[in-house]
C-alpha positions as CSV (number, residue, x, y, z in Angstrom):
1,K,0.2,0.1,-0.2
2,R,2.9,2.4,0.9
3,V,4.6,2.1,-2.7
4,V,0.9,2.6,-4.2
5,K,0.3,5.8,-1.9
6,D,3.9,7.4,-2.8
7,L,2.9,6.6,-7.0
8,I,-0.6,8.4,-6.1
9,E,0.9,11.5,-4.2
10,S,3.8,12.0,-6.9
11,F,1.1,12.9,-9.1
12,G,-0.3,15.2,-7.1
13,F,-3.1,13.7,-5.9
14,A,-4.1,12.6,-2.0
15,A,-4.3,9.1,-1.2
16,I,-6.7,8.1,0.5
17,D,-6.6,4.2,2.2
18,L,-10.3,2.8,2.8
19,G,-8.9,-0.5,4.3
20,G,-9.3,-3.4,2.3
21,L,-11.1,-4.2,-1.1
22,V,-14.5,-5.9,0.9
23,T,-14.4,-2.8,2.8
24,G,-13.1,-0.4,0.7
25,G,-15.3,-1.3,-2.2
26,R,-19.2,-1.0,0.6
27,I,-18.2,2.7,1.0
28,Q,-17.8,3.5,-2.6
29,Q,-20.6,1.6,-4.6
30,A,-23.4,3.4,-4.9
31,G,-25.2,4.1,-1.6
32,G,-22.1,4.3,0.5
33,P,-20.5,7.4,2.1
34,L,-18.2,8.5,-0.9
35,A,-20.2,7.4,-3.6
36,G,-20.2,10.5,-5.9
37,L,-18.1,12.8,-3.9
38,D,-15.7,14.6,-5.1
39,L,-12.9,15.3,-2.6
40,L,-10.5,18.3,-2.8
41,V,-7.5,18.9,-1.1
42,A,-6.5,22.5,-0.4
43,A,-2.4,23.0,-1.5
């Protein structure tokens, strides 16, 4: 996870660790708390 996080951040994005595949998938799917949200970080 650390390597992927560093890669994402090297492109200027903020990485968010949502846990494992099952948990993270539920959070992002339709009806989940992060579905359709645009998350922005102030620089």
